[in-house]
PAZAPA-4460 file (N, C-alpha, C; in steps of 0.05 Angstrom, whole numbers, plus 32768, in hexadecimal, padded with zeros to 4 digits):
% residues 101
    n_x    n_y    n_z   ca_x   ca_y   ca_z    c_x    c_y    c_z   seq   type   mol
   7FD8   797D   7F21   7FE4   7962   7F2C   7FD3   794F   7F1D     1      X     A
   7FDC   793B   7F10   7FCB   7925   7F06   7FC6   7909   7F15     2      X     A
   7FD7   790A   7F2A   7FD3   78EE   7F38   7FE5   78F0   7F4F     3      X     A
   7FE2   78D8   7F60   7FF2   78D5   7F79   7FF4   78B8   7F80     4      X     A
   800A   78B2   7F8A   8006   7894   7F91   801E   7890   7FA7     5      X     A
   8015   7879   7FB8   802E   7872   7FCA   8033   7854   7FC0     6      X     A
   8049   7853   7FC0   8059   7836   7FB8   8063   7826   7FCA     7      X     A
   805F   7832   7FE6   806B   781F   7FF9   8083   7826   8001     8      X     A
   8095   7828   7FF1   80B3   7831   7FF1   80B8   784E   7FE7     9      X     A
   80A6   785D   7FDC   80A9   7879   7FD3   8089   7882   7FD1    10      X     A
   808C   789E   7FD5   8072   78A9   7FCE   8073   78B9   7FB0    11      X     A
   805F   78BC   7FA4   8062   78CC   7F82   8047   78E2   7F87    12      X     A
   8054   78F9   7F79   803E   7909   7F70   803F   7905   7F4D    13      X     A
   802E   7908   7F3E   802F   7904   7F24   8022   7922   7F16    14      X     A
   8031   792F   7F07   8027   7947   7EF4   802A   794B   7ED4    15      X     A
   801F   795B   7ECB   8025   7955   7EAD   8032   7974   7EA6    16      X     A
   8046   7977   7E96   8052   7992   7E8C   803C   799D   7E79    17      X     A
   8044   79B6   7E71   8031   79C5   7E5C   8030   79B2   7E45    18      X     A
   8045   79A3   7E3D   8047   798E   7E22   8039   7973   7E28    19      X     A
   802E   7971   7E41   801F   7954   7E43   8035   7942   7E4C    20      X     A
   804F   7947   7E52   8064   7936   7E58   805E   792D   7E76    21      X     A
   8064   7919   7E81   805A   7911   7E9C   8070   791A   7EAE    22      X     A
   806B   791C   7EC6   8084   791E   7ED8   8079   7916   7EF3    23      X     A
   808E   7904   7EFB   8089   78F8   7F19   809B   7905   7F29    24      X     A
   8093   790E   7F46   80A2   7919   7F58   809B   7902   7F6D    25      X     A
   80B5   78FB   7F78   80AF   78E7   7F8E   80C2   78E9   7FA0    26      X     A
   80C5   78DD   7FBB   80D2   78DB   7FCE   80CF   78B9   7FDD    27      X     A
   80EA   78B3   7FD9   80E9   7898   7FEA   80E7   7898   8009    28      X     A
   80D9   787E   8012   80D7   787F   8030   80F3   7874   803A    29      X     A
   80F4   787C   8050   810F   7870   805E   810A   7853   805C    30      X     A
   812A   7846   8059   8127   7824   8056   811E   7818   806B    31      X     A
   8121   7824   8085   8118   7817   809A   80F8   7815   8098    32      X     A
   80E5   7821   8088   80C9   781D   8086   80C8   780B   806C    33      X     A
   80D9   7804   805D   80D4   77F5   8047   80CB   77D4   8057    34      X     A
   80B8   77C4   8047   80B1   77AE   8053   80B5   7792   803E    35      X     A
   80BA   7786   804B   80C9   7769   8037   80B8   774A   8045    36      X     A
   809E   7750   8039   808B   7737   8039   809A   7720   802B    37      X     A
   8099   7706   8038   80A6   76F3   8033   80BC   76F6   8022    38      X     A
   80CD   7706   802A   80EF   770B   8023   80EC   7720   8007    39      X     A
   80D7   772A   7FFE   80D0   7739   7FE8   80CD   7759   7FEE    40      X     A
   80DA   7766   7FDF   80D2   7787   7FE3   80B6   778A   7FE1    41      X     A
   80A7   7799   7FEE   808E   779D   7FE9   8088   77B6   7FD8    42      X     A
   8084   77B8   7FC2   807F   77D3   7FB2   8062   77D1   7FA4    43      X     A
   8051   77E1   7FA3   803A   77E3   7F97   802D   77FF   7F94    44      X     A
   8017   7801   7F93   8006   781C   7F8D   7FEF   781A   7FA4    45      X     A
   7FEF   7833   7FB0   7FD9   7834   7FC6   7FD5   784E   7FC4    46      X     A
   7FBE   785A   7FD6   7FB9   7878   7FDC   7FD0   7887   7FE2    47      X     A
   7FDA   789F   7FE5   7FE7   78AC   7FE8   7FDF   78BB   8007    48      X     A
   7FED   78BB   801C   7FE4   78C9   8037   7FF1   78DF   8034    49      X     A
   7FE5   78F4   8033   7FED   790F   802B   7FF3   791C   8049    50      X     A
   7FE5   7914   8059   7FEC   7916   8077   800A   7915   8081    51      X     A
   8010   78F8   8074   802E   78F9   8079   8040   7907   806D    52      X     A
   803D   7909   8053   804C   791D   8046   804B   793C   8051    53      X     A
   8038   7944   8059   8039   7960   806C   804D   7960   8083    54      X     A
   804A   794A   808C   8056   7949   80A2   8076   7949   80A4    55      X     A
   8081   7936   808D   809A   7939   807F   80A5   794F   807A    56      X     A
   8092   7962   8069   8093   797C   8060   809D   798F   8078    57      X     A
   808B   798D   808D   808E   799A   80A4   80A9   7999   80AF    58      X     A
   80B0   7980   80B1   80C8   7979   80C5   80E2   7985   80AE    59      X     A
   80E1   7980   8097   80F7   7984   8082   80F9   79A8   8089    60      X     A
   80DA   79B2   8085   80E0   79D4   807F   80EF   79DF   809E    61      X     A
   80E9   79CE   80B6   80F4   79D9   80CF   8110   79D3   80CD    62      X     A
   811D   79BD   80C1   813A   79B8   80C1   8146   79CF   80AE    63      X     A
   813A   79D1   8097   8147   79EA   8086   814D   7A00   8096    64      X     A
   8132   7A0D   80A2   8130   7A24   80AE   8146   7A28   80C8    65      X     A
   814C   7A11   80D7   815E   7A10   80EC   817C   7A0A   80DF    66      X     A
   8180   7A0C   80C5   8197   7A0B   80B8   81AF   7A1C   80BD    67      X     A
   81C1   7A18   80C5   81D7   7A2C   80CD   81F0   7A2F   80BD    68      X     A
   81EA   7A2C   809E   8204   7A31   8093   8206   7A20   807D    69      X     A
   8215   7A21   806A   8219   7A12   8051   822A   79F5   8058    70      X     A
   821F   79DE   804A   822E   79C6   804D   8235   79BD   8031    71      X     A
   824D   79AD   802F   8251   79A3   8018   824A   7987   8014    72      X     A
   8249   797A   7FF8   823B   7965   7FF9   824F   795D   7FDC    73      X     A
   825E   793C   7FE4   826A   7934   7FD0   825C   7920   7FC2    74      X     A
   8258   7920   7FA8   8247   790C   7F9F   8250   78F1   7FA3    75      X     A
   8269   78ED   7F9D   8275   78D1   7FA3   826F   78C6   7FBD    76      X     A
   8268   78D5   7FD1   8264   78D0   7FED   8249   78C2   7FEE    77      X     A
   8244   78AA   7FFE   822A   789C   7FFF   821F   78AC   8014    78      X     A
   8202   78AA   8016   81EF   78BA   8029   81E2   78D4   8024    79      X     A
   81D2   78D8   8032   81BE   78EB   802B   81CC   790A   802C    80      X     A
   81C0   791C   8020   81CA   7934   801D   81C0   7947   8036    81      X     A
   81CD   7959   8044   81C1   7966   8057   81AB   7972   8053    82      X     A
   8193   7970   8061   8176   797A   805E   816B   7973   8041    83      X     A
   816E   7956   8042   8165   794B   8028   8147   7952   802B    84      X     A
   8137   7955   8014   811C   795E   8012   810D   7942   800D    85      X     A
   80F7   7944   8010   80E1   792E   800F   80DB   7927   7FF0    86      X     A
   80E0   793E   7FE3   80DA   793B   7FC7   80F2   7931   7FB7    87      X     A
   80F0   7922   7F9E   8101   7916   7F94   8102   791C   7F76    88      X     A
   810F   7925   7F69   810D   792C   7F48   8122   7921   7F36    89      X     A
   8133   7912   7F49   814C   790A   7F36   8148   78EF   7F28    90      X     A
   8134   78E2   7F2A   812F   78C8   7F15   8137   78AF   7F1E    91      X     A
   8145   78AF   7F36   8150   7895   7F3B   813B   7884   7F4D    92      X     A
   8142   786A   7F4C   8132   7855   7F55   8133   7859   7F71    93      X     A
   8123   7844   7F7F   811C   7848   7F9D   8139   7838   7FAD    94      X     A
   814E   7847   7FA8   8162   783B   7FB2   8171   7846   7FD0    95      X     A
   815E   7859   7FD6   8164   7864   7FF0   817B   7876   7FF6    96      X     A
   818B   787C   7FD9   81A5   788A   7FE3   81A4   78A5   7FD3    97      X     A
   819B   78AA   7FBF   819A   78C4   7FB4   8183   78D6   7FB9    98      X     A
   818C   78EF   7FC4   817D   78FD   7FCE   817D   791B   7FC5    99      X     A
   8166   792D   7FC4   8162   794A   7FB9   8171   795E   7FD7   100      X     A
   8183   7967   7FD3   818A   797B   7FE9   817B   7998   7FEA   101      X     A
***
């Protein structure tokens, strides 16, 4: 791991692959947690709260373990996939819609 960051609307982990290419793995925060001081979306960079990420991971793992059968996902349908994970690798912006299942 080469770095971490809390961008207020998402959390990110940074890595380098063996060829030196940078990789960002991130998770959007729920839109309900986004803040809009003076009517503008608050985006920046701060220290990453690993304890918070571990709590999210534990909750997600529990949901996966309680899973009772396959579910389908239609890409054209809006909304999160069942049991969306907290890590995103799809390269989309902080739009709160696309999720890794």
